[in-house]
N, C-alpha and C positions, 0 to 999 in steps of 0.2 A: 543817240543819247536819250531820246524820248522813251525808247523801249526800256532802257535802264531805269529811268525815272518811274515808269509804270511798274517795273518789278519791285522797286523799293517801296512805292506806295502800297502795292498789293500785299507785300510781305508784312509791312507795319500794320495794315488793317487786319490781316489774318491773325497776327499776334494779339492785337487788341481784342478781337473777337474771342480768341481762345481764353484770354484772361477773364472777359466778361462772362462767358459761359461757365467758367470754373468758379465764379463767385456764388455765394449762397443766395438762395431765393427764399424769402419768408413765406410761410404757409401757416394756415390755422393749425394744422396737425403738429408742426414743429414747435409751436408755442407750449405744448403740453409737456415737452421734455426740456429740462433745464440743464445747461452745460455748467458743470461745477469743476473748478480748478483745484488742484491739490499738489502736495509736494511729492517728490519721488523717493526721498531718502529720509524718512522720519518714523521708523518703527518705534513703538507698536501702533502708531496712529494711522500711517499709510505706508505700505510696502508690498512687494510681490512675494507670495509664499512659494514653497518648493514646487508647486504646480504652475508657478508663474501667473497666478491669478492675483489681481490687486485687492488686498484686504487691509484690515486694520480697524481700530476703534472709530476713526472718522468716517471711513468708507462704509462700514456696517451701519453706523448710526445714521448717516445720510440716507442710505437706502431704506432703513427702517422708517425714518420720518417720511420719506417719499411715499412709501407704501401706506402709511397711516393717513396721509393727507391726500392720497389719490393722484399723485403726479409721478413722472419718471425723471431719472437723472442720468446724465452722460458724464461720467467721471473722466477728467483729463489730467493725467500726471505731468504737469508742466515744470515743477520745481517751484519753491515758495516765492522767490523774487519775481519770476516770470508770471506766476499766477496772479500776484497782486497787480503787476503792471497790466496784465490782460483784463483784469476787472476794471481798472481805471479807464481803459480804452473801450469798455463795453464789449469786449471780445467774448467774455463769458458772463454767466449770470450770477455766480457766487464763488466764494472760496471757503473751503474747510480744510485746514492744514495745520492744526495745532496753533491757531492764530490767537495770540493773547489780546484781550480787550484792553485797549489803551485809550486815553483821551484823544490822542492824535488820530487814531483809526476811527474813533467814533465821530470825529469831525468830518472825515473823508467818506466813510462808508456807513451804511445802516448795519449795526452789529446786533446780533441776536442776544437772547438771554444766555448767561453762562451755561456751558454744558460739561465742563471739567475743571477741577481745581488743580493748580500746578504751582511750581516755583522754579526759579533759576538756580542752578548749582554749578560748581566748578569741578572739572575733572583734570587729573594730571597723570603722568606716566606711572606705571606700577612700581617702579623703583625711584620715583621722584622724592626729593626732600622737601618739596613745597607743601606746606601744611596749612597756610593761611594766606590771606590777601597781602599781608605785609611782605611775604616771601617773593612776591611778584616784582618788586622794585628793580628796575633796570632790565627786566626780561620781556620776552615777546609772548603775546597771548593770541590764540586763534579764535576767530569769530565767524559766524555765518551771516551773510548779507541780509539785511532787512528784517532781522528777527528781534523780538523783545529781549532775548538773552544778550544779543549784541548791544542793544541800547543800555541794558543794565551794566554790562562790562565797561562801556564807554563812559558811563556816569561815574565810575570808580577810577578811571584811567589817571586823571590828574592827581587825585589824592594818594594813590599807591604807586605812581611813577612807572607804569609799564607801557610798552608799545603794543600795537595790534596789527594783525593781518587778517583779511577777510576772504572767505570762500563762498561759492554758490551752493554747495551741498555739504551735508553733515559728514559724510565719509572722508572727504578731503580735509575737513577741519580736524577730525579725529586723527587721521594719519599724520598730519603735521605735528601733532603732539607726540604720537608714538615714535616717529622718526627723530624726535629731539629738536626739530626746527623751532617749535614753540614749547613753552613749559606747561601751558594750561590752555583749556578752552572752556567756554561757557555755553550751556544748553539747558533745556528744560529737564528737571530731575527725573521724571518718569522715562524720558527718552534715553538719558544717560544710563539709568538703572537697567533698562531693557538691553541696551547695547552691551553693557558690561556683562550682564547675565548670559548673553549669547556668544561671549568670547572676545569682546573688545578688550585690548590690553591697556586699560585705563583704570583709575580708581577715583572715587569721590574724595574731595578735600575741601576744607574751609567751610564757612557758613553759607547757607542758601538765602536767597532773597525772600522778601515777604510774599505771601501767597498772592497769586493772580489767577485769572480764569480764561479759558479758551472760549471763543465764540465763532459763529458763522457770519461771514461778511457778504454783503451784496450792495448794489447801488442804492442810493437814497431816492426816495420819491418814486419808486416803481409802482406802476398802476396795478400790478398783480400782487403787491405786498408780499413778496417772497419771504422777507424776514419774519413777518407775522405768521406765515404758514409754517415756517421752520419752528417758531416758538410753540405754536399749537401742537405740532407733531411731537416736539420734544416732551411736552407735558404728557402726551398720550403714551409714549414709549417708556417714560419713567413710571407712569401709573400702572402699566400692565407688566412690569418687570423686565421688559426687553432691554432697557438701558443697562441694568445691573448685569444681565447675562452677557452683554457685549463686552463690558469692561472686564468682567471675570474671565472671559474667554482669552484675553490677551495679557492681563496683568495678575490674574489669580487674586490673592489678598493684598497685593502691593509690595510684598517683600521681594528681594532679589532671588531668593530660592524659589519662590512661586513663579516668578517671571521666567526663570530658567526652565522650569518644568513645562509651563504653557508654551514657551517659544519653541520647544523641541518638536512640536507638532507642525511647525511651519518651516523648519530649517532643512537644508540639504543633509541627507543621511551620510554621505561620503564626502569628506572634506579634502581628499587628495586631489591633485591636479586632474588626473584622468576621471575621477569620480565626479568632480564639479563639471568637467567638460561634458561628460555623458548626461548628467542630469539637466544641464542647461543648454544642451546642443540645439534643441528645438527653438528655444527663445533667441539664442544667438543667430540662428539661421533666419528667424523672423526679422530680427534687426537688420541683418545683411540684405534680406529681400527688400525691406523698406529703403535701405541705402541705395540699392541698385535702381529701384524704381525712380526715386528722387533724382539720382544721377542721370539716368537715361532721358527722362522727361526734361530736366533742366538743360542738359547738353544739346538736346534737339532745339529748344527755343533759343538757347545762347548762341548756337551755331547760326540759326536763321538771323537773329539780331546782329551778330558779329559780321556776317557776310554783307548784310544790308548797310550797316554803318561803315564797314570797311570800303565798300564800293562808293558810298557817298564821299569818303575821304579822298578818292582819286578822281572824282568827276571834275571836269573843267568848269567848275562853278564855285565861286568864293563862298557863297552862303552854305552850300552843301558841305564843303570842306570844313567850314566853321562849326556846323552842327556835329559832324563826326568828331572833330577835335574836342569839342566841349563834352560830348557824351563819354568819350574815352577818359578824359581828364577827371570828370566827376566820379564815375562809377569804378574806375580803376584806383582812384585815390581814397575812396571811403573804405574804412575797415569793414569786413564782411559782417562782424558781430553788430556793429552800429547800424548798418544797413538793414539787417534782419529785424532788429528791435524797432527801428523806425517804421518799417513796412507793417510789421505785425501789431505794434501798439500805438505808433504815432499816426499813421494814415487813417485807421478806423475812427479815431477821435476827431479827425478833420472832416471826413466824408459822412460820418454817422452811420456806417454800415460795417458789419463784421467781415473779416477776411480770414478764412480757414487757415490753420497753420500750414497745411500742405501747399495751398496756393501761395501764401506769403513766402514760403521757402523756395518755391519755384521762381517766383518773381525776383527774389533776392539773388539767387544763383544766375538767373537769366541776365540781370543787369550787370552783376559783377563779372561773371565769366564771359558774357557777351562783349564787355569792354576790352578784355584781354584778347578775345578772338578777333575783334575788329582791328586791334592794333597789329596783330600778326598777318591778318588778311591784307590790310593796307600796306604793311611792310613787304609782304610777299609779292604784291602787284608792283610796287615801286622797285623791287629788286630786279625785275625784268628789264633788260637793257632798253634805254629810251629809243634806240634805233629801231627796235621792233615795231613800236607804234608809228614811228615816222615812215618806215617802209610800208606798213599796212595802209596808212593814209595816202601815201604817194601812189598806191595802186588803186585808189578810188574807194576804199572801204570807209564807210561812216564810222564815227567813234564807237557806237554801240557794237557794231559787227566786228570791228577790229579788236574790241575788248573781249568779246565772246570767242572769236575764232583764233586769235593770235596770243593775246596777253594772258588771259585766264588759264588756258591749258598749261602754259609754262609756269605761271604763278602757283597753280595747284600743286605741282610737283614739289615746290618749295614749302608749301603750307601743310601737306599731308602729315608729316611727323608732328607738327605743332598741334594739329587737331587731336591726335591721339594723346599727346602729352596733356592737352587741356582736359581731356576726359579723365585722366589720372588726377589732375589737380582738382577737378570738380568732385570726384569721388571722395577725396580727402576733405574737401571743404564742407561736405554734408555734415561732418561731425559738429560744426559750429551751430547747425540748426537745432541741436538738442536744446538750445537756450529758449526756443519758442515752442518746445514740447513735441517735436517730431520724434517718433520712436524709432530712430535709426540705430545703427550699431552702437554708437557711443552712449546714447541714452539708455539702451538696453543693458549695457554693462553697468551703468550707474544703478539701475533698478535691481539687478542681481546682487551687486555689492551691498546695497542697503539691507538686504536680508541676511547675508552670511558674513559680511565684513572681511571677505577674502579679496581685498583690493589688488594685491600683487598678482595673484593667480588669474583673476578675471581679466585684468588689464593686459596680462600676457597673452591670454586667448584672443582678446580683441585685436591686439597688435599683430599677432600671427595671421589672423584672418585678413586684415588690411594688407599685410606684406605679401600674402599669397596672391590676392587679387591684383595688387599693383605690379607684382613680378610678372604675372601672365600678360597684363596690359603692356608692360615694358617690352617683353618678348615680341608681342604683336607689333609694337611700334618699330622695333629694330627690323623685323621681317618685312614690313611694308616699306621701310626706308631702303632696304637692300633691293626689293623688287622695283622700286622707282628708279634706282640708280642703274639697274641692269639694262 
């Protein structure tokens, strides 16, 4: 039993050491590069072009300001809601994502001087009969979580009697209207104009809101005064004409015809299924590679944790069994999405230290999948007939040796198929980590769709890739199971 305890302690210490080594270390050099969060689906302000390079008014402007002020930026496409939460948790240094300056945001963040004038508009289906806000009564409207456009729509909700549904990205919001599930959506006018100009099957309708302005957000009371450096750089790029060139590059003169002409430079040239697959193959494979890396690393740690906790659950010690039961109960019961956001945005605010998205994702999967692994390890050991342990002990074998020599070999035969199935489950669960900005396969699909608005075709490609990988793993599971039974 002492040896088993030593294995457990050694394994836990090894896991803790791995997490610590994977944590970021502050250096003087790292302070010169600011991590800036942005959206993933907000063309023409931030999106991936046909070469799958992240571009847009916000991206180009941020880089121009950084150059003018003598610092570097590391752009992180997290999604708007996740970026704001990451900024609140001090995971990133700033957010530039078509973020309207509002009194509420000015209370929470240090907002820069305005850099773009905008307004909220309503869009409806191309054949819709909705022409004004009055036509929304009794109908459903799609909104994007955490945006000023959503706040504007919600302020009209009671007056005009419509219901709302929220989405985390623009494309899903638009598709909800195109498919007829909602009759309208609200978004910033230049974004809607650009999307419609590039083929989105919507049209503008109704009045727009009063003018508002985009700003760059960062934490208040920073010692490096990043908001002031942004303001100083903004003045420089406006004065030398760089700002005007950036806006004209993506919007032309602001009309839909001009936007259609300028957007053609960033769009996929072949919109057929095979054409899109060919042009985005490298990006999709990059997303798959990230998915496989996250899956393999996570399953390694989850297996280690699951075996340790599972062994604790069968030790003849009430405290050890209680620890195992509590671990399984907590981390198997928490939704994976909640756990990911808690680790990535909640924990850093408590410990005052950043956790990289990759490390946060690995910890999330390790705890969640480790709990499921522990449950079937514990169940596999308990499935071995009790008489096996009694016979081994009657022959004079201590508990630890009886467990290693007699019980575990039989239990492993029961567990092997479950280990492979857990690998498949972990592979699928990585898609949830897109919420914290990990560029796995699902997040890659969102970025491609933000550019070409071909949601059905791109999601079909993503689904087929998942199905092929999972089919291969299922065949492996069945082959191993047959070999174990032979």
